[in-house]
N, C-alpha and C positions, 0 to 999 in steps of 0.2 A: 504494499499500499504507500509506504514511504516512497519508493522508487518510483510508483506511478505518478505520485504528487510531484515529485522532481522533475519527471518528464514533462508533465503538463505545465508546470511553472516554467521551463525552458521554453516550451512551445509559445507561451504567450509572451515572454520577452523578445524571442525572436520573430514574432508575427504581429507585434503591437502596432506597428507604423499603419497598418491599413486597417485594422479591426473596426474603427470608426465607420468606414465607408460601408465595409462587406457585412458586419452583424449589428451595429448600433444605429444606423440612420434610416430613415423612411423617405422614399422619394415623393416630393410634392410638385405643385405647380410653381408658379411665380410667387415670390415672397409678399406677404400680405403686409402692408404698411410701405604644334607644328614639327616638321622634322628638323628640329634645330639642333643638330649634331655638327661636328666638325668634318668635313670631307677631305681634309688634308692627308697625305700617304701615311702619316704618323699615327693616325688615330681611326677608329672603327665608329660606325654610326649607332646609336641607342635609340631605345623605344623613345618617341614623343610623349610628352607630360602633359596633363591637363593643368591650366592655370591654378595656382593655389590661392587661398584665402589671404588677404592682406594681413600682414602683422599688426597694423594698426587697428584692425577690427578683432582684437582678440577676444572681447566679450562675447562676439558672434560665433560661439562655437557649439552649436546644438546638437553636435555628432560626437560622442565620446566613447572610446574603446575601451571597455571593461576589462583591462588585462590583455595578455596575448593568446590566452587560450581560445581554441576553436569553440563555436557554437555546439550546444548539445546535439549529440547524434539523434535524438529524436525528434529534434527541429528540422533536420535536413532530410532524414530517411524518407518522410512521407511525399516530399517534392520529387522523389524519383518514380513514385506510383504511377501506373498508367490511370487516365483519366476515367476509364470503365472498369477498373478492377473492382473485385467485391471489397467489403470491409473485411479488415483483419479479425482472424479469430480472437476470442477473449483470452487473456493471459492469466486472469484471476477470477474467482468465483464472485457471483454477485454481491454487492456490498449490502443489500437488505437481508440476505440470508446470514452473513457474517455477524450483523447486529443482532439477529435474532438468537445466534448461537451464544453470543456474548450475554443477551438478556436471560436466556434459560439458564446459562451458567451461575450469574447472579441470583437468579430465582431457587436453584438448587441449593446454594449457599444461606439464603434466607430461611428457606424451609427447614433445613437442618438445624439452624440455631434456633428457629421457634420449637422445634421437638425438644431441643435440649433446655429452651427456657421453661416449657412446660413441665419437663422433668423437675427441674430445681425448684419451680412454685410448688408443686406437689409435695416435693421433701422438705423445703426450709420454711414454707408458710402454712401448709395445710397439715403437716405432721405426718406425712405419709412415710412409707418404708422406702428406702432407695432401692431401685431395680437397677442393680449395676450391669447385668448384660444388656439391657435397654439403654443405659447411658452410654455403655461402651459403642453399641451399634450407633447411636446418633452421634457420637463423637469421631467416629470412624467415617461416617457419611460427610460430616462437616470437613474433616481433614482432606477427604477426597476432592471435594468442591473447592476448598482453597487452594490445593495443588493444581488443579485445572486452571483456575483463574491466575495463580502466580507463576504457572510454568512459561518459559519463554516461548513465543511463537516458533513453531519449527520451520524450517526452510521451505518445506513443501506445503505449509498451512494447515490449518484445521480440516478444510474441505478440498474436495477436487474441482476441477474447472467447472463441471456441470453442477456445483452448489450443494452437492450431497457430501455428508460428513463421512470422513474416512474411517476404516474399521477400527484402528486402536483408540480414536478418540470417542467412537460410538460405544466401546468397552468400557472406557473410562468414565463414561457418563450415564448413559442410559442403563448398561449393564449393571453398574455399581448400584445406582438408584432401585433397580428391580431386586437386587439381592438384598439391599439394606432394608427395603420396605417390607420385603417378605418375611426377614428375620423379626421386624418389629411387629408383623402381624402374628407370627408365630409365637412370639415370647407373650405379647401383650393380651392376645385372644380376640374375641369379638369386640372388646371396648375400643379398638382403633378402627376409624373409618377408613376401609380398605379403597374405595373409589377416590377419596380425596388425596391419597397418598400416591395411587397409581396413575392419576391424571397427569401429572407432571412429566414422568418418562414416556407415557403414551403420546402426549402432544410433541415433546422433542424428537420422538421417534418419526412420527408422522409428518414433522415439518422439515426435517433435516436429513432424513434417511431415504433411500428408495423405496418404491411402493410395496413391494413384496416384503423386505425385511420390517417395514413399519406396520403391515398388516400382521406379520408374525408375532411382533412385540404386543400388539392390541389383543390377539388370540391368546398369546400366553398370559396376559393379565386376566382375561375372561376366565381361563382354566384355574389360575390361582385363586380367584374369587369364588368360582364354585367349590373348589377344593376347601377353601376355609369355611365356606357355609357348609360343607358335609362334615367337616371335622368338629365344628362347633355345637352340633345337634346332638341329642339323644333319643328323640322320639320321632316317629314316622311324620306326625303332624309338624313338628318344629323343622324337620328336614324339608318338607314340601313348602313350607313358607319361606324358609331360608333360601333355598334353591331358586323359587320365583322371584325374590328380591335380587339374588345375585345374577340371575338371567336378565333381568329388566337392566340393571347395572352394567351388565357386560354388553347388552344391546347398544346402551348409550355410549359405551366406550368405543365400540366399533364404529359407531355414527360418527363419533367426534372425531375419530382418527382418519375416517374416510374424508370428511370434509376439510379437516385441517391438512391433510396431503394433496387435495385438490387446491385448496387455497395457495399452498406453497409453490404448487406447480405453475400457478396462473402467475404467482409473484415473479417466479424465474423467468417465465415466457416474457413477461412485460419488461423486465429488466434487460433481457437479451434484446427486444425490440427498441428499447430506450438507448442500448449502447449502439447499436447497429444505425439508429437514426442520428445519433450524436457523432459518429465516425463519419457517416456520410456528409453531415454538415461540416466537419472538420475539414474533409477531403476537398470539398466545394470551396470552402474558405481559403485553403492552401493553393488550390488550382485558380482562383481569382487573384490572389496576391501574386502569384507566379505570372500570370499574364499580365497584370497591371505593371509588374516590374520590367518585363520584357518589352512592352510597348515603347515607341520611340516618342510619342507626345508625352508631355509632363501632366502629372495629375496630383492635385494638392486638396486637402480639406482644411478649411480654416473657419473660425466663427467670426462674429461682428466684431470683435475687438482686434482682428488682424493676429491672431495667434493660430499659427500652422500646427494642426494636430496629426497630420499624415501626409506623406509625399512619396513618391516612388523615385528611383535614382535618376531616371531623366528629367524630373523637375528640378531635383538638386543641381543637375549639371547645368540647366538652363539658366538658374539664378545664381549660378556661379558660386555654389558650396560644394566641398569636398563630400564624397560618400563616407560616412563613418561605419563603425561596426555595430552600433545600434542606433535607432532613431529616437531623438528626444525632441519633445515640442519647442517650438521657438516662435517668437514674435517678429513680424516684419517692420517693426518699428526700431530694431537694433541695429539697422545699417542704412545709409543714406541711399544706397544702390538701389534698394528696394521701395523707395518713396512712390514711385509712379504705380506700383503694384498694390500698395497699401491705399493709395487714393483711389485706385479703382475699385477695390473691394468696398472700401465705405461708401462710395458713390452707389455701388450696386445694393448694399443693404438700405441705403437712405430711399432710393428710387423704388426698391422693390422688384426690380427686373433687370435683365440684361439683354442686348439683342442676340437673336438665335445665332446669327453669324458670328459674333464676337466683334471685337474691336482690337486695333493693333496700338502697341506702346512699344517704348525703347527704355532698356535699361543701361546705365552707365557702370559697368563692372570693372573692377581692378584688372590692369594689364597683367602679362605673364610675371609669376613671382610676387604677385599682390602689389604690383607697382601702380599706386593711385595717381602717379603724376601723368601717366599716358593711358586713360581709361579706354576701353573698348565698348563700343556701341552696340548692343545686341537686341535687334527688333523681334518683338514677340507678338503673336495674336492670341487674345485672351477671350475665352469663352467660360460662362460661369452658369451653374445650374446649383438651385437651391434644395436643401432637405432638412427635416426636422427630426431630431434625436429622439428616439422613442421613449428613452428613460426620463429625459427631461422635456416635457410637452412644450414649454415655453420657450425652448432654446433653439434656434435655427443654425444650421451649418451650411457653408457654400463650398462646392466642388468646383475647382478651377482648373481647366484644361489649357495647357501652354503648349503653343507650337512654335517653332522657330520660323520666322517668315521667309528666310534664307532656303530652308528645306522646302517650305511650300511652294515656292517660286521655282526651286530646281525641279520639282516634281511636276508643275505644270509645263516647264519646259520640255521635260523628258516626254510628256503626253503628247505635244504639239510635234517633237522632233520624231516620235514614233509614227504618227499620222502622215507627217510631212514624207517620211522615209518610204512609206507605202506608195503614196502618190508618186515619189520620185522614181521609183524602181519601174512603175508603169510608163512614165514619161521616157525613161532612159530606153526601155524596150521598143518604144515607137520610134525612136530617134535613129537607131542603128541603121534600118533600111534607108531613108532618105540621106543619112549621112554616108553611107557606103556608095549610093549613087552619085552624090557631089564629087566624093574622091575619085570615083573612077572617071567621071566627065572630065573632071579637071586634069587628071594625068593623059586623057586623050587629046585634050585640047592644048597641052604644054608641048605635045610632040609636034604639033603644026604651028607653034609660035617661034617667030624669028626676031621680032623686036625684043631688044634688052629689057626694056620697059613692061611690056606685057609678060615675058618671062619672070621678072621680078614680081609682079602682080599673081602669076599662078602659084610661085613659090609661098607667097603669103597665104593664100588660100589653102594650099597643102599643110601649112604649118598649123593654121588654125584648125583644120579637119583633124589633123592628129590630136592637137589638144583637147577638141571636143571629144574624139574617141577615148582619150584617156580619161575624161570627165565621166563618160558613160560607162567605162569599164569600172571605175571606182564606186558608182552609184550601184552598179548590179553586183558589186562584191559584196557589198553590205546588205543587200536586199534579202528579205527571209527566204529560207530555203529549208531543205530538209537536213536534220543535224547529222553529222556524221562523227564516228569514235576517232577521236585523236589519239595518235602514238604517245607513249611515255618517253620523254626526253630527259637528258640531263641538261638542266637549264644552263648551270654553269659552263660546261662544255660547248653548248650550241651558242651562247653568248660570246665566248672567246673566238670561235669560228667564225661568226658573222661580223664581229668587229674588226678581226683581221682583214677578211673580204672586203668590208666597207673601206677600211684604211687604204687599202691599195687602190681601189676604186677613186677615192677622194683626194689620192696623190699624198697622203700623210705618211711621212717617214716613221718607221717603227725604231725608236730608240729611247732613252731615258727622258729625254726633253721632248717628247712627242706631244703633240695637242691633246691626244687621246690616252686616258689612263683608264685600265681595265682592271678590276678587282673581281674576279669569279669566285674566289675561294678554293679550297682544295676538297672540300667534302662534297659528295654528289647531291644534287638538288633534283629530285624527279618530280616532273609535273607533267600533265597532259595538255599539250599544245602542238598545233600543226606548225612544222617547220618553217613553211613558207608565209604563213600568217605571222609567226614570231619574227622572220626577217621582215616582212613589210613594217611592223610595229616599231622595231629597234631602229631599221633604216630612216623611218620617218622622224624619230625622236633626235636621232644623231645628226640628221640634215638640219633640224631646227637648232638643236644646241650648238653646232659648227658655226651657222649662218648668222646666231646672234652672240656667239662668243668672242672673246678677246683675241684668240689665236695664240696666247701664249702658252708655255708648257704646262700640260695637265688643266687646259682650259675646259675639256669635256671630261666628265668623270663618269664612269660606268660601273655599278656594282650589283652584284647578285649575291644574296646571303638569305639565311634562314630566320624566321621570326618565330615568336611563341605562338602558341595555339595552332599548331600545324599549318603555318602560311609562309611563304617564300616571296621575297621582295626583289623586283628588278628596277634600280634606280637610274636615271640619266640627268646629270645636273651640267650647268654650264656656268661661267662667271661673268655672263653679259650683264646688262642692266635689266634689274628686276621688272618684270611685267608690270605695267599699269593697272593699279585696282579697278578702272573702269573696264578694262579688256579682260580681265580674269575671269568674270561669269561667263564669257561667251566663247572661251577657249574652246569647247567641244561641239560647239553649235555647227552645223554644215554651212558651207557657203560664207563663213566668215573668216576674213583674211585681212592681215595688216600690210601685205604686199600688193602691189597693183596688179601683178600677174598670177597671184596665187589663187588656187581654186577653192580655198577653205575647207577641203574635204580630209585634209591629213589626219588631224586630230581626232575627228569624228569617226573615221574609219578605224583608227586605232582603238577607240573606245567600243566600237561595234565588234570587232574582231576578239578583242578581250572577253566582251560579255559571252560569246560563243563557248568560251572554255571557263566560266564562273569565275573569270578574273576581272579585277577593277583598275582603272587607271586615274589617277588624280594629279593635280599640280599642287604641291607643298612649298610655298615660298619660305625662305628662310629670314630670320630677322636680321637688322642692320649689323654691320660688323663681320659677316660671314662672307666668303670669298664666292662661293657657289650659291647663289641665292635662288636661281630658278632651277628647280627639282620636280622631276615627272617621275612618278612612282608606280609601278605595275605591280598589284598583289594577287597573288595566285595560291590556290590551295595545294599542299604538298600531297604527294600521291604515296600511299602506303603500299610499298611492292610487296606481292605475294611472292611465296617461294617459287622458284625458277623462272621470274619474271625479271628481265633486264631492262635498262633504259637505253634508247636508240642511240648510239654512238654519234658524234658530231661530224658532220660531212667534211670530207678532205678539202681544204682550201688551197 
């Protein structure tokens, strides 16, 4: 029991952060009333870290880690259960039956003390003769009852999981009482009320023992009562009367035993149903908490005083707070950065409603390392819903949904780009035939032209036809098609071979002071990626890095390395001028280019090709002071090689 209480207490501590929303609130309508690592050859990159809280905001620390120990195992194990898994079997007997056993044990002690008290009253106050055998039997029964109460709880408990009394404890209670009361009946004769004495062990057996043994105890009591009636009579008339009374009392004993057993079985079934229902409710609460923790949108629960009573990790990240080991409630008035959020909450409670689509606001959060001199603007879209706490009818709570506006806009751009990609694929298919006809007609016409000016015009037409053909091929390359299984390749070896091939094509010498520096590591990096698609992605990133780089030694840096959580990163960095903030959001949009003769499809095609292999490409600008400030990173999942499977070797260059 103590272990179960500790597990339940650990579960409450681990999941307290969202219990208000899951279990304690009722929905109502409107209310009434960066990759910041040094890329020099002497260092290696480390994982990017989230901005920490400012040192000046030391009082605003609502997340405290209680020691370094891990959370209780019982608070984590249920999260791994499947949503449709059945409730776990009981690990201990029903609590009501345990309480009944305790109550019966106390009643046995009180009954023994009562019998001893009656004997003492007769001897000391009424002047009767002491019946030492009777006193000895009563004293032994009291000692047995005290021993059961004082005995330490055994490791396996008094009862089985089914709620039935174990055999040795049945002997120590029911059997001892039957023997003691039978001896009292034998020593004292008909003056002792046998029904009153035997009713306690009969009830205890009917309640805590299986049905057949309980009825056996009741039958034994009836037989003992009949034997006592037969033993204490002398004439046939007295025997008939005594047997009739014993039979009526025995029928009552059997009836009481049957009814008590039925009630005990019903109590056990109700306890089992209640435990199963409670386990399902806890499992549903754990699943709800898990889903809310994993969603990307922030969710917080706050009251009208601006005190946040629950928040998921996404919300903590959006408002610039580090996630701690255990959630503790905090107020929005403790940091000036949260003032817009607090004002919006106060306005919502004052007006009693909030727009369904939400409103946008901006938080000025401290910069990296808690630097308040260079705050960062974080635009958020805020939606609110009101709820009333069931336990306190007059108190209202507000559920806040926070969304990063930049993420919303990126999602909208993604949807527009997907629709435009489907349209572009159809247009590219329709352009092929007339474009081929133009190229063929221009070639035939160029054969008959003698004037140099006209030949120059024909060459211009041919060059632009080639350019259009390249655009059509690029669009067709990223158009949706049937997926194909990519081979497993060693990313490090392939990157080294492709970079060497690109260096020869671009006329870059291979020495210590070369413009290109490649760090592919010594360990194998198995990934699934088509080699030609990898070549296209890498060559595009290298061309851009060389074009915008300084041309100095190691101006372009390529690194392939393993990352935690089964990921592999391929990064291409250049030391050119950092990409302007107004250009960065449009880097991966099709037909967007800063060059006059650029198609604007290079990075867009790179992203589409990476998406085919569950890889992601992103731009990670580095802060001031770093040499390589423009870094493009391709993150792809590492492949777990099965036995007998090898990676595809790099092509000879």
